[in-house]
Structure formats: C-alpha cells, structure tokens
ZAMI-336740 format. One record per residue (C-alpha): residue in one letter; x, y, z. Coordinates in steps of 0.02 Angstrom, whole numbers, padded with zeros to 5 digits, always signed. Layout:
N
AXYZ...
This chain:
240
M-00904-00041+00636R-00968+00134+00671L-00791+00202+00663D-00772+00140+00487A-00929+00230+00426A-00886+00389+00518F-00709+00392+00454A-00762+00357+00275A-00896+00492+00284G-00764+00620+00342V-00645+00573+00206W-00779+00578+00069R-00829+00754+00120L-00653+00811+00075R-00674+00770-00113Q-00603+00892-00237P-00557+00859-00418W-00371+00883-00386L-00380+00767-00235D-00469+00636-00339E-00325+00635-00464T-00196+00627-00323M-00283+00484-00234M-00303+00387-00399A-00120+00412-00435L-00070+00350-00259S-00183+00198-00272G-00123+00160-00448F+00057+00162-00395G+00011+00034-00257D-00056-00086-00390G+00025-00255-00420A+00121-00213-00579P+00208-00055-00513R+00249-00130-00344W+00318-00290-00416S+00419-00187-00541V+00497-00091-00399T+00529-00252-00304A+00619-00328-00454L+00726-00174-00488V+00780-00159-00305A+00814-00343-00292V+00928-00336-00445Y+01021-00191-00365L+01040-00289-00200V+01107-00437-00299A+01226-00322-00390T+01290-00259-00226R+01310-00437-00158R+01171-00431-00026Y+01087-00591-00086R+00990-00627+00072W+00920-00448+00077A+00863-00472-00103V+00783-00640-00056A+00702-00564+00096L+00628-00420-00001V+00553-00537-00136A+00494-00658+00002A+00406-00517+00097M+00313-00465-00060V+00261-00644-00099A+00201-00670+00076A+00098-00509+00068A+00024-00566-00096V-00023-00736-00025F-00088-00699+00149A-00198-00550+00109P-00313-00643-00013I-00323-00791+00110L-00383-00677+00249K-00505-00591+00126H-00583-00756+00087A-00590-00803+00270F-00676-00646+00331H-00789-00610+00181T-00805-00426+00226P-00893-00327+00088R-00810-00168+00015P-00891+00001+00033S-00924-00003-00155P-00940-00151-00274L-00779-00117-00369Y-00711-00292-00390A-00771-00472-00416G-00720-00643-00348V-00611-00648-00190D-00560-00468-00228A-00738-00415-00191F-00692-00444-00006S-00603-00301+00087F-00526-00363+00244P-00376-00340+00248S-00323-00219+00118G-00205-00297-00003H-00137-00125-00061A-00102-00080+00121T-00028-00250+00159S+00093-00247+00008A+00132-00061+00028A+00181-00085+00208A+00289-00239+00169L+00375-00152+00021Y+00407+00021+00091I+00460-00036+00262M+00586-00153+00181L+00648-00012+00069G+00658+00107+00217V+00766-00015+00313I+00881-00048+00165A+00903+00141+00134A+00936+00176+00318E+01058+00036+00348G+01208+00132+00279L+01165+00303+00343P+01234+00397+00490K+01121+00382+00641P+01052+00559+00635W+00986+00527+00460R+00909+00355+00482L+00739+00422+00524L+00726+00506+00353P+00692+00348+00250F+00577+00281+00383G+00481+00445+00381L+00465+00441+00190A+00414+00258+00194T+00283+00292+00330A+00210+00439+00231T+00199+00337+00070V+00119+00192+00155A-00007+00303+00247S-00051+00396+00087I-00084+00238-00011G-00190+00174+00135L-00290+00334+00143S-00317+00331-00046R-00408+00161-00026V-00535+00235+00090Y-00552+00395-00015L-00585+00294-00175G-00718+00185-00088A-00614+00029-00102H-00589-00004+00083W-00647+00036+00260L-00524+00107+00388S-00516-00062+00477D-00468-00148+00314V-00324-00028+00296L-00264-00039+00472A-00268-00229+00468G-00168-00226+00304L-00040-00108+00378A-00022-00223+00531L-00002-00376+00419G+00121-00297+00300S+00222-00223+00445A+00233-00394+00531I+00290-00479+00369A+00421-00345+00335S+00486-00355+00520I+00509-00544+00502A+00598-00524+00333V+00712-00387+00404A+00754-00494+00560L+00796-00643+00450A+00905-00539+00332R+00998-00455+00473D+01024-00622+00563A+01100-00692+00405G+01226-00550+00408D+01276-00561+00222G+01342-00423+00109P+01489-00303+00114S+01523-00224+00280Q+01582-00053+00217P+01464+00096+00241R+01359+00133+00090G+01305+00305+00145W+01166+00376+00031R+01195+00256-00113D+01060+00139-00066G+00932+00275-00043V+00976+00355-00207A+00966+00187-00297I+00795+00152-00223L+00733+00326-00273V+00797+00295-00453C+00700+00128-00455L+00543+00213-00395G+00562+00356-00517L+00588+00236-00667V+00430+00136-00620A+00330+00294-00595A+00387+00369-00761I+00359+00213-00863M+00207+00136-00780G+00128+00285-00699P+00017+00339-00849T-00054+00164-00871A-00082+00140-00684I-00175+00306-00674A-00281+00270-00828K-00328+00103-00751A-00374+00190-00587H-00486+00313-00685R-00580+00174-00764L-00610+00080-00601Y-00645+00219-00478A-00722+00358-00584P-00898+00286-00569F-00888+00290-00380L-00813+00463-00373E-00951+00525-00490G-01083+00441-00391K-01148+00337-00535G-01222+00180-00479A-01102+00148-00334S-01178+00171-00162A-01077+00118-00012R-01123-00049+00073R-01149-00062+00257P-00991-00089+00359P-00986-00245+00466A-01062-00248+00641L-01167-00114+00721S-01179+00038+00607I-01298+00080+00468A-01215+00190+00337L-01301+00290+00206L-01142+00345+00115T-01121+00414-00059P-00976+00506-00137S-01069+00673-00128S-01143+00653+00049A-01128+00540+00197V-01239+00516+00347V-01205+00392+00489I-01359+00334+00582
C-alpha cells in the first residue's frame, strides 16, 4: 500500500548511528530466545506464587503467537521490504516480532497491574504499550517489515493476549491477597536478567542480520503490496 511505502520512507530518513544501535537492540530483545526466556522466568514465578492458570495462560499465549503468525505469513506471501530471511520467514505479513511482543507484554502488563491500587494500574500498561510500539517501530526501521505488517501483528498479539487474560481471570485461581508492587518488581527482575545475560548475543545477531541493509550494501527495498511503486533505500527514499 502507498501508506506502507510513505511511512517506511519517513522512518528511514531518520537514520542515525545511535538510532541504528537502539533499534537493533530493541529488535534483538524481541527475538525468540529472549522472549521465551522471559516467558519461562515469569511462568516459574507465577507457579511459585500459586497462580497456575496465569502461568499456563502466559505460555499458551506465546505458543499461539508463535504458531499463528507463521501460518498467516505463509497464507499471505507478502514480501519483506528487504530480503533478510529465507523460507516462510521471507514473508512479512503479519510481523512475528510484533505479534509475540504484543502477546507477551500485554500479559505482563496485566499481571503487574492486577495487584496495584487503581490509580497506578495504568503504569504497567503504559510501559507495556511503549515497549511493544518500540519493538514494532524497530522492525520498520531495520527494513524487516512494512507498517501494515506491524499493525496486523499488534492486532493479532493483542487478541491472543486478551483471550488468554479472559480465560485466566475466569478461572479465578491464585491467592486473593493484594500483591502490591511485588509482581511488577518480579517481572522487571526477569526482564533485567534476560537483558543482561542474552542482550549482547541478541545485539550481535542483529548487527550481522541488519547491518547490510542499514549500510545500503546490496539490500534495496522491495515493492510493497498493491498500488504503490517504491524506490526505497536506507539512504534515500522516494515514493512514486
């Protein structure tokens, strides 16, 4: 779509070395190994605090995101802006990173907010929204996805998380006493551990994968689906 090309062109014009590093770090933290590590750590915490159905709901949401995004990619066969991947991963719609990020961080936001006083419940949701939006934006910035891919992934991941949350709440398990900030602190500790341990490896992988596109070496953007013709490169972008 023309909007995809125009949005990508606008984002690519913002490129700076420090922003390249930031976006690669965000995208790397949204990769499979870090997000599954966070999922596992938080699930263990939920089991330890006797919220078994919440643990199952979290894992089930992540499994659903990992299953449905590739199925839809294969069904739509939408090419990525740049040929970064092979096989079914060469297709871009919807974004798997955006799908999984939305499913994971919405679930974490709900879990963190459950025990908070009402005036504070928006804080974890705000942090979750900012994280998901940043990961989604990084995918466009790095030439891995079009805007429509990211929006579709966010919608799919949000739907999966909403169903998982509804099922967990309907089950009504776990201790009833207020947990205050403990859940939020525990989740932040899990995120911090994964970032500290896996962050360097994830960033190094992102450098290997996205540096050719960011440097404009042999990676010109493909035409987005439908009506637009895009002549887009990392250094300049023109929509006709």
